[in-house]
N, C-alpha and C positions, 0 to 999 in steps of 0.2 A: 566384474560388477563395478559400476561407476561410484564416485564419491556421493552422488545424489542418492543412489539406492542404499548406501551404507548409513545415511544420515539418521540420527536418533532424535526424534522430536520429544518424546516423553509426554507426560500429562502436563498440559500447558495452558497458560493464559498470557496474553500480551496486549499491547496497545496498537492502535491503527497507525499513529504517526504524530499528529499535531498535539500540542499541549498549550494551555493558556499562559499568558504573560510573556516576559522577555528575558528572564534570568536563566541562562543556560545551565549554570551549576545547580540551581534549585530544581529545574526540570529533570536533569540527570539524576539528582539525588532521589526525587520522587519516583521516577521510573524504575531505577535499579533497586530501590527499597520496596516497591510495591509488587512488581512482577519479576521477582528474583531469578526465576528459572528461565525466563525468556524476555529479557529487556530489549528495548529498541532505542534507536537514535531519535531523540525528540526533535520535532520541528516547531518553531515558534513564530508563526506568521504575524503575530501582533507587532513585531518589530518593524514591519513594513516591507516594501518591495525588495526582493532578494532573499527574504526569509520565508516568503510564501512558497508553496510547493512548485509552482511553475518557475519562479525566479531561481530557487535553489537548484533545480535540475538544469536550467539554462547555464548556470555557473559550472556545471559538470561537463558541458559540451566541449569538444576539442576542435579548435579552429572554426568555431561558430560562435557568434556573439550577439547580444541583444541589449536594448535599452528600454526604459519605461516611457510609454506615451500615454496620454489620457485614456486611450482605448485599450491599453494593455502592453504586453511585451512585443517589441518589433526588432527584426534583424538589423544588426549594425555591421559596419566594415571592420571595426576594431573594438577591443574591450574598453569600456568606459567606467564611470563611477558606479553604475548599477551592478555591473559584473563584479567589480572589485568588492562592493558591499556584500554580494552573495558569497564570494570566496571567503571574506572575513568572518561572516556569521557561521558558515559551515565549519571553518576552522575552530571557532570558539565552541561550537557544539561538540565537535570531535574531541577537543581538549577536555571538556567537561565529562564526556562519556568515558574517555580513557582514565580520568582520575577516579571515577566511581566503579570501574570494572577491573581494578587491579587484582590479578589472580583468578579472574572469572574464567570458567570453562563451561561451554554449553552453547545453545543457540542464541544468536544476537541478530536482531532485525534492523536493516536500514531501508529507507524508502526513496524512490525516485519516480517521477512521472514517466509513464510509458510512452512509446513513440507516437501513438495515435492521439492521445489526449494532448500531448505536446504539439503535434502538428495542427490540431484544432485550435490551439490557444496562442501559438506564436505567429505573429503577422510578418509577412514579407514586406519589402520596402514600400510597395504600393498600398499597403494597408489591409490586404486580404490575407486570410489565414493560409498558412503553408499547406494545409490539407488539400487545397485545390490544385496544387502543383505536384504531380507524381515525382518529379526529379527532386524537389525540395524535401518531400517525405523520405526519399531514399537517403538524401544527405543527412537529414536529422537522425535517422536510424543509425547510420554508420558513425556519426559523431557521438551519439549517445552511447553506443556500444563501446567505443574506445574510451570515453570518459568514465564509464562505469567500471571498466577493467582497472583503471588506475584508482578509482575511489574504493573499490572492494579490496584492492591490495593494500591501500593505506589503512583501512579499518583492521585488516588482519595483522598488520604490523603493530598497530596500537593496542590491539586486544588479541594477543597470539593464541590464547586458549579458546577463542570463539569459533563457532561454526556460523559463518555469516550468511544469513538468509536475506536475499534481495526481494523487496516488495515493489512491484511496479503498480503505481496508481493509475488506473484507467477509467475514471468516472465518465468520460465522454465516449467510451468505446461503442456502446450500444447506439448512440446517436450517430457516430461515424458510419456504422454499418447500415443504418436506416436512412441516411441522407438527411439528417435533421440538424446539422450544424449550419447556422445562418451565415450568410455572406456579410461583408462590412455594411452594406446598405440596409440589411435587415429585411429586405423584401424577398430575397430568394434563399435557397439553401444549397450547400455544396452537394454535388452528386455523391451518392453512396459509394464507398470504397469497396471493391470486390473482396469477398470474404477470404479468398486465397491469398490476396495481397496483404490483407490485415494479418492473417495467420503467419505468413512468411516473415513479415516485419517483427512480429512478436517473437517468433522462433529465433531470429537473429540476436535479439536482446537476451532471451533466456539462455542462449548458448554461452554468454560471457562468464557465467558463474559455474564453478565446480560444485557449489552447494545448492540446495533447493531455491527455486524462484517461486514467489507467490504473486498472483495478480489480484489487486483489490479494486472493487467498484462498489460504491454505496448507492448506485443508481438502480432502478428496476430493470428486470430482464437481462441479467448477466448471462453472456453466452458461454455457458459452462463447457459444452462440447468443443467449441473452437479453442478455448483456452487450454484444455487438456491436450488437444492435438498439437498446439504450439509448444508443448513441453512444460507447462506450468505444473509444478508438483503440489501447489496449494492454491486455493481460490478463497478470497476474502470478500465477504458480502454482508449486507444488512439483512439479518434473519427476518425482520418484520416486513420486508418487501417481497418475500418469496411468493411466486405464483405456482399454481398447480403444475404447469409445464416444467418449471424449474425444479420442483420437488422430484419429478421423475429423473431429471438430469443428475440430481444429487445422489440418488440411488446408484446410478451408473458410475458416478465419480467415486463413491465409497468403495464399490466393488472393484474399481480399477486402481485403488490405492492412493487416490488424491486426498490430501489433507484439506479439511474444511475449516476455514477461519470464520466462525459464526459470530456476527455482531448482535449480541442479545442484550447488552446493557445500554440503556439510553445514553447518548453522548452529550446531552445538555441538562442542566438543572431543571429546566421547565418541563422536560419530557419525563422526569423521573418520579413524579408524584406517586406515592404508594409503592415505590420500588422495594421489593423484598430481596433477601439474600439467598445464596446457596441454591438449594434444590428448586425453589420457586422460580428463579430466573431461567433455569434450563428445562422447566416443565414442558415447554413447547418443543424443545429439541428431542426429548424422550418420546413425546407424542408423535413427532414426525418419524422417528426411527421405527416405532411400532406400525405406523400407517404404511411405511415402505417395506415392512417385513424384514428389516435388517436385524442382525444379531445385536442385542443390547451390549454384549461384551466387547463389541468393536467401537463403542462410543468414545471412550477416552483415548483410544489410539487413532481415531479418525478426526477428532475435533479439537481445535484450539478456540478458546473463548476470548472474545474481544468486545470492546464497545461497538455500537452500531456504526460509528464513523469517528473521525478525529475529535479530539477534546478541546480544540482551540476556543470554541464558543462557551465552554463551561467555566465556572469559577475554579480557582485552584483547589479549594476544599472539595468540591464535587469531583474534580478530575482524580484526586487521590482516592476518593471513595469509590468511583467507578472502576478504577483498576483493582482495588481491593475486592469489589464484588466479582469481578472477572475471575480472580484467583480462587475465591471461595466456590464459585460455580463450577470451575474446572475440577476442583477437589471433590465436589459433590458427584460429578459424573464418574470420576474414577472410583470413588468409594461405594456409590450406589447406582450402578448403571440402569437398573430396572425401573 
């Protein structure tokens, strides 16, 4: 049996990734103090290019570099200021995480952009997205796989008691599959990428980790079946965007042992009016379980509670409250599954 099959999730809540502000130590303190049983490496995009999820992941690539243009990140011949900045901020965040996880044992989540959202976001030298060049997509996937191996090994050295869960952020995945990524001119879209090619690329990245890999998308119409075939042990999504078709896929995922990271807590202050705690937050989750005919006793072992998406757009006070709400909601599922 593989390490992934031996993995113990426990009853859990965690964050999606991003946090507000630019103080790495304060963010690490908030995360480790709020979601004690499943902390994550915080991302702080407010610091600017290189701290955003695309820039941070580009900084992980091996023998592939990029710099910031007005239109976004573009491939470079050599590492420059933007790459060095991404490395520096990631190191700062890892130092802070290491400081606040001394002696920690249990699941610990780190995030990186998946190969298809990265290919849709990274421009080649001519200004078009790498997505339109199959060779460039293969190069990105190979470079990302090698970079993630080193990154995961570094995290395990820093937090030796952790079971490191890799989350691949793929918000553009559905658009890639549907041919909805626009070209540089904005007048056309890139051709849809074949589903088998997409699945194969994801599988190559999932294979880099001995611990479980989760794929996250806060976009509508998450391709649950494709992600499961690619080897994802967990799927993270915005619960409020679920369609009827996706609900059926969730039933199949639960029966197949896939962990569901359900985004049920609003990720911004403005969306949280009237937010209640505990049982009320997960009322919709229980209702879905009943509608699908699933055993209520499987709720706590099948679900991790998260915010709907990253918390970068929230106030620091609300970010802390949102993570606390997630923890209380997860406990509610465990204590009262019916």
